[in-house]
C-alpha positions as CSV (number, residue, x, y, z in Angstrom):
1,M,20.0,-40.5,-18.0
2,A,16.4,-41.5,-17.4
3,N,16.8,-40.1,-13.3
4,E,18.4,-37.3,-14.9
5,T,14.6,-36.5,-17.3
6,S,13.0,-37.2,-14.5
7,D,14.4,-34.7,-12.3
8,L,14.6,-32.3,-14.8
9,I,10.5,-33.1,-15.5
10,D,10.0,-32.6,-11.9
11,N,11.9,-29.3,-12.0
12,I,9.5,-28.1,-14.6
13,Y,6.0,-29.0,-13.4
14,Q,6.9,-28.3,-9.7
15,K,8.6,-25.2,-10.7
16,E,6.1,-23.4,-8.2
17,D,7.3,-24.8,-5.4
18,F,10.9,-24.3,-6.9
19,D,10.3,-20.1,-7.3
20,H,9.6,-20.0,-3.7
21,S,12.7,-20.7,-2.5
22,I,15.8,-18.8,-2.0
23,H,19.3,-19.9,-2.4
24,K,21.1,-19.5,0.8
25,S,24.4,-21.4,1.9
26,G,23.9,-23.9,-0.2
27,K,20.5,-25.0,0.9
28,Y,17.3,-23.8,0.0
29,Q,14.9,-21.8,2.4
30,E,10.9,-22.1,1.7
31,I,9.5,-18.6,1.9
32,R,6.1,-18.2,3.7
33,K,3.3,-17.9,1.3
34,S,0.2,-16.1,2.4
35,P,-3.0,-18.3,1.9
36,K,-5.3,-17.5,-0.8
37,A,-6.2,-13.7,-1.3
38,K,-9.7,-13.0,0.1
39,Y,-10.6,-10.7,-2.8
40,Q,-9.8,-11.1,-6.6
41,V,-10.2,-9.1,-9.6
42,F,-11.8,-12.0,-11.9
43,D,-12.0,-9.9,-15.0
44,E,-9.0,-8.2,-15.3
45,V,-10.1,-6.8,-19.0
46,E,-13.5,-5.5,-17.6
47,F,-11.8,-3.9,-14.9
48,T,-9.3,-2.0,-16.8
49,R,-11.9,-1.2,-19.3
50,G,-13.8,0.6,-16.3
51,R,-11.1,2.5,-15.4
52,E,-10.6,3.6,-18.8
53,V,-14.0,4.4,-19.5
54,L,-14.0,7.0,-16.6
55,G,-10.6,8.0,-17.7
56,N,-12.8,9.3,-20.8
57,L,-14.4,11.6,-18.4
58,I,-12.2,14.3,-18.2
59,V,-11.0,15.6,-21.8
60,H,-8.7,18.3,-23.7
61,G,-10.8,21.7,-23.8
62,M,-12.3,21.5,-20.0
63,V,-10.4,23.4,-17.4
64,S,-11.1,20.6,-15.0
65,S,-8.1,17.8,-15.1
66,G,-7.3,14.8,-14.1
67,G,-7.2,13.7,-10.2
68,T,-6.3,11.2,-8.2
69,D,-7.3,8.1,-6.2
70,V,-8.3,6.5,-2.9
71,D,-6.3,3.1,-3.2
72,W,-8.2,1.3,-0.4
73,L,-11.0,2.3,2.0
74,V,-12.2,0.1,4.1
75,E,-15.7,0.7,6.2
76,H,-16.9,-1.8,8.9
77,K,-19.5,-1.0,11.0
78,G,-19.6,2.9,10.6
79,G,-15.7,3.1,11.2
80,F,-13.1,3.6,8.7
81,V,-9.7,2.3,7.4
82,I,-7.9,4.2,4.3
83,L,-4.9,3.0,3.2
84,E,-2.7,5.0,0.5
85,F,0.2,3.3,-1.3
86,K,3.2,5.2,-2.6
87,G,6.2,3.6,-4.3
88,F,9.8,4.8,-3.2
89,H,12.2,6.4,-5.0
90,N,15.7,7.0,-3.8
91,D,14.5,6.5,-0.4
92,K,11.3,8.9,-0.5
93,I,7.8,9.0,-1.5
94,N,6.2,12.0,-3.2
95,I,2.7,12.8,-2.3
96,P,0.9,15.5,-3.6
97,K,-0.4,18.8,-1.8
98,G,-3.9,18.1,-3.0
99,Q,-4.1,14.7,-2.1
100,M,-2.6,15.0,1.4
101,I,-5.0,18.1,2.2
102,A,-8.1,15.7,0.8
103,Y,-6.6,13.1,3.0
104,E,-6.2,15.3,6.1
105,T,-9.3,16.9,6.0
106,L,-11.3,13.7,5.1
107,H,-9.2,11.9,8.6
108,E,-10.6,14.8,10.7
109,K,-14.2,14.9,9.5
110,L,-14.5,10.6,9.7
111,N,-12.9,11.2,13.3
112,Q,-15.3,14.0,14.6
113,A,-18.3,11.4,13.5
114,T,-17.0,7.8,14.5
115,R,-13.4,6.4,14.2
116,C,-11.0,6.3,10.7
117,Y,-7.5,5.3,11.0
118,L,-5.6,6.4,7.2
119,Y,-2.3,4.7,6.6
120,I,0.4,6.1,3.9
121,I,2.1,3.3,2.9
122,G,5.7,3.6,1.1
123,C,7.0,0.4,-0.6
124,D,9.5,-1.2,-3.1
125,D,8.7,-3.6,-5.7
126,I,7.3,-6.1,-3.4
127,D,5.3,-9.4,-3.1
128,F,2.1,-8.9,-0.9
129,S,1.4,-12.6,-1.1
130,D,4.7,-13.2,1.2
131,P,4.0,-12.4,4.4
132,D,7.5,-11.4,5.5
133,S,7.8,-8.4,2.9
134,I,8.7,-5.0,4.4
135,V,6.8,-2.0,3.9
136,W,7.2,1.1,5.7
137,V,4.2,3.4,7.4
138,F,2.9,6.3,9.2
139,E,-0.7,7.2,9.9
140,M,-2.1,10.6,9.9
141,K,-2.0,11.4,13.3
142,Q,1.7,11.2,12.9
143,W,1.2,13.7,10.5
144,K,-0.4,16.1,11.9
145,R,1.6,15.8,14.8
146,K,4.4,16.5,13.0
147,I,6.2,13.1,13.8
148,I,6.9,13.4,9.6
149,P,8.6,16.2,8.6
150,K,6.5,18.3,6.0
151,N,9.3,19.0,3.4
152,T,8.6,20.8,-0.1
153,T,11.6,20.6,-1.2
154,D,14.8,17.6,-1.2
155,I,17.0,18.0,1.5
156,F,19.3,15.8,-0.1
157,N,19.1,17.5,-3.3
158,N,20.6,21.1,-4.2
159,D,17.6,22.4,-6.0
160,S,15.6,24.4,-3.5
161,N,12.8,25.0,-5.4
162,R,9.4,24.1,-3.6
163,Q,7.3,21.9,-5.2
164,N,3.7,21.4,-5.1
165,K,4.4,17.9,-3.1
166,F,5.1,16.5,0.3
167,I,8.7,14.6,0.0
168,I,8.7,12.0,2.9
169,Y,11.7,10.4,3.6
170,R,11.7,6.5,4.6
171,E,13.7,6.9,7.7
172,Y,10.8,8.5,9.1
173,M,8.6,5.9,8.5
174,E,7.8,2.8,10.4
175,E,9.1,-0.4,8.9
176,I,6.6,-3.1,9.6
177,S,6.3,-6.5,7.4
178,V,3.2,-7.4,5.4
179,E,2.2,-9.8,7.8
180,D,2.1,-6.8,10.8
181,L,0.2,-4.7,8.2
182,R,-2.4,-7.5,8.2
183,K,-2.6,-7.3,12.0
184,I,-3.3,-3.7,12.0
185,M,-5.9,-3.7,9.9
186,D,-7.6,-7.0,11.8
187,S,-7.5,-5.1,15.1
188,H,-9.3,-1.9,13.9
189,W,-11.8,-4.0,12.2
190,K,-12.3,-5.9,16.1
191,E,-12.3,-2.4,17.6
192,F,-15.3,-1.2,15.0
193,E,-17.2,-4.3,16.0
194,L,-17.1,-3.4,19.7
195,M,-17.3,0.2,19.3
196,S,-20.8,-0.9,17.5
197,S,-22.0,-3.6,20.3
198,S,-21.3,-1.1,22.5
199,K,-23.7,1.4,20.9
């Protein structure tokens, strides 16, 4: 009985280790965990409050309406990596036309002056701290070269009405791990370092 109680207590207090295991064929297999996040929101209340304050800029009665945001913009030594995350619904992501036009223009203008990579990343409900988690990705150059179909109607739905958004299917995006996405970002960072040292 004492051993059972001790095992129970160990399981409770070692819950973090227990949660990072997957039960497969009667055995537990450890899930790899990324090192601690480089940047963290230390004051979540203040972070949320800042977004709410900004949300009060556009009010009822104005002609202007709300907009969208850039999920992640990295600048290093004059080069840029831009990331836009979209959640999958029925194996497709939706990107508002206005947002995509803005991204196309931004990508074009930045590449005239420097180097810019812009990635659209589709994901399910995943844990980004697990380096083996999977995301789907395409880069703006693929979009401009029409490798990614620019659908404004859902080809799998009988409703043929054009929508004010682009519908992008998972099958046209490249499947990669979170770890591989990190490697891509680091490769661009190193590229920007070389670019600046050669000037």
